[in-house]
N, C-alpha and C positions, 0 to 999 in steps of 0.2 A: 728741019723741022727741029724747034727748040728740045721736044722730048726725046730725040734720038742722042742729043748732046748730054743728057743726065746719067751720071755715073752707075755703074753697077751696084754701088753700095749705097746709094741714095734710094735705089728701089726696094732694097734689101731691108735699109732702116725703114722705109716708108709702109712697106707691107707687115712687117713686124709691128708697127705701130698701128696697122689696121687691125689685126689681131687684138692686139692690147685694149685698144680702145672698144671692140666689141666685146671684150668680158668684161670692162669697166662699166661700158653703157647698161649692160644685163644687171648688172649688180647696183651700180645707182639708179636706173630705173626702177625697180622694185623694192629699194631702201625707205624711200617714204612711206610708200604705202605700207610695207613690212611693221615701221613704226605706227604708223595710222591705226592699223589694225591692232596693233597692241595698246591701244589705248595713249600713246603721247601726244600730248597737246603739241600745237604747231609753233609757239614760242621755245619749246624744249626741242623741237627737231631744228628750226633755226640755229638755235645756238650750237647743238651736236655737229650741224653740218658748218659752223663757220669754224668752231675748234679743230674738227677734223682736216678741213681743207688748210686752216692755217698751220697745223703741224706738218701735212704734206708738202706745203709752201717752203717752210723754214728748213725743211731737208735738203731742198733745191740748193740752198746757199752752200751747204757742206758738200754734196756730190760734186758740185761745179768745181770748187775748189781744190778739192782732192783729184778730180779729173785733170785740171791745170797742172797740179804738182808732180803727180803720176806720170801724165801723158799716156793715161789709159780711159779712154771714153767707153772703151767696148767693155770691160769689167766690170765698171761701176754700173752702166747701162745694164747689164746681164742679172747683175744681183737686185736692183730694181724690181726687173721684170720677174725674176724668181719671188720674191717678197709679194707681187701682186697674184701670183697664181696660189700661194699659199693661204694667202686671205681669204680666197672662196672656197678654199678646201675647208679652212675652219669653219665657215658659215654654213657649208651644206653638212658638213659632218654632227654638227652640235647643236643646230639649229636651234638656237633660241636669242632672246633680246640681248644678254650679253655677248654670245657668240658673236651674232652678227655686226653688233657695233664694233667688237675688237677685231671681227674681219674687215670692216669698213677703215678701221683706223690704220692696220698693216697695210691695205689697198693703198692708202694715202702716202704711208710711209713709202712702198715700191714706188708709186708714182713720182713722190719726191728724190729718189734716190737716181731715178732714171733721166727726168725732165733735161736738166742742163747738162750732163755729159752727152745724152742725144741730139741737141739741138746744135753743141759746139761740134759734135761729130758732121752734122750736116754741114755746118761753116769750114770744116776741116778738108771735106771732099767737094764741094759745089764750086765751079769755076765762077769767078767772082763776076761774069757778065750775065749770069743766069740764076744766081744765088738766091733772088726772090722767088723766081719758078721752082726752085729745088725745095725751098721752104713750104712754098703753094702745094707742091705734089704731096711731101711729108703731110701737111694738115689736111689735104683733100683727102687721101686714102685714110688717115687716121679719123676724120668725120665721117668718112662712108663705111669705116668699122662701127661707129655708133648705129649708124643705120642697120649695120646687120645685127647689131647686139638688140635693138628693138625689135625688129622682125623676129628674131629668136624668143625675144619673150612675149612676143604677139601669138606665135605657135605654141609653146609653152602652157602659156594662160589660157588659151584656147580651148586645151584639154583640160584644163583644171585652173579654176580662177586664183587660187591662192597657192599653185604650186611653185612656192618660192624656192624650197630645196632642191627641184629641179633646175630652177633658172641659175643657182649658184654653181651645180655641179657642172654645167654645159660652159659657164664662165670660166670655170678652173681649167678646163680641157682648153680651151682656146689661149689663154695665158700660156701655158704648159709650152703649147705649139709655138709661140712667139718666143718663147726662152729657148729651144731647141734651135729654132733658124737664126737667132742672134750667136748663139755659141757656134754653130756650124759654119755660118756664112761672112758674117762682119769680120772685118779686119782695119785695125788702127791705121789713119794716114800716116805716113812717115814723114816727120818734119826735119829742118834743118837746124842745126845750133842756133841759128839767128831768129828762128821762129819759136825755139822753146825758152828764152831770155829776151829781154828788152834789147840789150846790145850783143853784136857779134861777138863770140868767143867767150863771154862770162859763163860762169856756171851757174846751172840753177838755184834759185834761192827758195827756202821754205817759204810759206805764206806770212805774209804782214800787214798790217794794215796800211802800210805806208804805200803797198801797192795798189790796193781800192783807191786811195788818194791819188794816185796817179791817172785815174782814168781820166778821159777828155771831159771838159766840163757841158760839152754837148751831149754827152752820155747821162749827166746827172739832172740835166734840165729834162732831156728825154723822161728820165725816172720820174720827174716831179709830175709830167705829164700823164704817166702810167698810174701813179697813187690817185691823183684826181680821177680819173677816167673809171677806175676799177671800184672806187667808192660808191658809184652808182651801178654796179654788176651783182644785181639780185640774184640769188641761187636758183637753178632751174627748177631744182626741187620744190621751191616755194611757189615757183611759177606754175607748177603743175597742180600744185596742192590748191591755189589760188583759182585757177581755173576750173578744178573740180568741183569746189564748193560752191562757186558763184553760178556755174552753170548745171549743177547736179548731174556731173560727167560719169559714167562707168569707168572702172579702172581700163579697159580696153582703149576708151576714147583719149584717156589721158596719155596712154603710150602713143598714140596716134598724136597727140601734140608734139612728145619728143622726136618720135619721126619726121614731122614737117620742119620741125626746129635743124635738125640735123642735116637734112638734104639742102635746106637753102644755104647752111654753113659750109656745107662742101661744095655747092657753086661758088660761093663768094670766096673760099678758100684758093680755088684754083685760079680762078679769075683775076684776083687782086696779085697772087703771086706774079703773073706777068705783068701787071700794072706797076707794082713796086720795083720794077727793073728801069721803067720808062717814064714815071712819073713821080715828081716832090712827094716826099712821105706826107708832109704838113698839110699838101693838099688833100691826102687820103685820109688823114688823121682828123681833119674838119667833115668831111663826109662822114666818116665813121659815127664821129659824136652827135651829128645831125640825125642820121638814121637811128643810133641809140636814143635820142630824144623822141623821135617819132614814135618808136615803138614802145616806149614807157607810157608814152601818154594816149596810145591807141589801147594798151590793155589796161590802164587805169578808168578810161571813160566807156570802156565797152560795155554796151547794154545787151548785146548777144553774142553768142559763139563764134560768129563768122569774124567780126571786128575783134574779138579778141586773138583768133588765129590770125589773122592780118600783123596784129603788133607782133606774135611770135616769130612771123615769116621773117620781118626787120630784124628781131633779135638775133635769130640766126643768121641774118646777112652781115650783122655788125662783128658778130665773135668770130666768121671767117676773116672779116676785112682789118679788124685790128690788131689782133693777134701776130697776123701776116707781117704787118706792117711795123709792129715793134721789133719782131725778131730780126727781119731783114735790116732795119738801123742799126740794131744793137751789134749784128755782123759787120756792119761796114764801120763802124765808129770805133768800135774795141780791138784792139792790136790781138793777134791769133794766140799770143800766150797769155791772154788775160780773158781769154771768149769764155770758157767756163765759169769764172767769176763774175763776168760780167751778166751772163745768164743768170747766175744764183742770185744776184742781187735785184735782179728784175724780178725773178720769181718771189724773193722776200717780200719786194715791196707790195707785190700781188697780195700775199700772205695776208699780211696787216690790214691791206685795203679791204679785201672780202671778208676777214674776222670781222670788222668793224660793218660793214652793209649788212650781213647775213643776220649779225647778231640783233641790230637795230631793225631790220625788215621783218625779221622774225616775230619780234614785240608789236609790232606796228602794222603786223599784216591783218589781224582781226579786226582793228579800228579804222582800217582803211587809209591810212597814211603813208604806207611803205613804199608805193608808188611817188608820192610827193615829196618823199625824202631823195629817191633816185634822181627824180627829175631835176631838183633843185641842183644835185651834185653834178648831173651831166651839164646843167648850166654853165657851172663853173668852169667845166671842162671846155665847154665851146668858147670861154673869153681865154682859157690858158694857152689852147694850140696856136691862136694867131699871133700871141705873146712870143711865143717860143719860136715861131716861122720869123717873127719880124728880127730876134736876135742871132738865128743862125740862117741865114737867108740861102744857102748852103743845102738846107735840108727841106 
């Protein structure tokens, strides 16, 4: 069975990801509701979300490059997780608008520091024949962590509908648990001289823009697809608030939306992890863009909650599918000594795209044109994927 071939270090990083995402889901799940209770308008929430997410993704560039240069995936990963734990402590202790926003920013800083070295860590330890499955396991357990986080939010809000402080406190404990696990169990892969530099026997060099330009053109074509596709990615916070306003949902039902979304994202992450080792990435990307289109149309035209929820299900499926495909392809295209850098620029491109998408959608949400914008961006992606596949038939 393939699962028996997955290295122990992959399981450790996957379990720690589960704890981290459980913590993040608790914070993220009530962040929009907290701001709404404070009287912050949707347009500003969208701008805050875009800026916060953008800042986090920019830091993923720095962390990946540093992890390549130092050959220290674990250290940078652990520092990032420590920041995510501290962010919840700040929110729980000081519990004000400014403290919660600062906590959210620190949380994204931590997320930004950990993501690129974490993904490069998976590449370093995963057998090449099942690298897609290893990414699928990591993402699946990470998404299951989001489900755990949502369930914990349910339990805490059931006791008190506005117990946001309790949510932040429990989230901080989960992140601290992940930090301890990473420090005590993770070990960086031992790589040869030829893996640490492009040419056997060459001394390791500092970061240079020339190193980035050496990345395969297939990588940059893939990044073009990523930029177009992510431009149609509306924030899940805005999706929740849209559903709440359109169908007059309670806070508990809003959290159920996130639960459904995460369940189907986890299913897709594990399933597509196996598929990426057997099926061309271009085929899976095309399926993902079509599922995204169907999801956006479903949520946009929904006249009842059931139809809207079907759109959310499809949204979860495409999240699990597309991230897995992108990460697996990066691991195959980018040489081992540039993997942190490859993932860094992947996340930077996502940052710019998400900042654009969330800022625009936050302003368009009340007028009803947010989904129209996302559908147009997704349509462009549907055209770009076949062009990409035609130019690079081996993908």
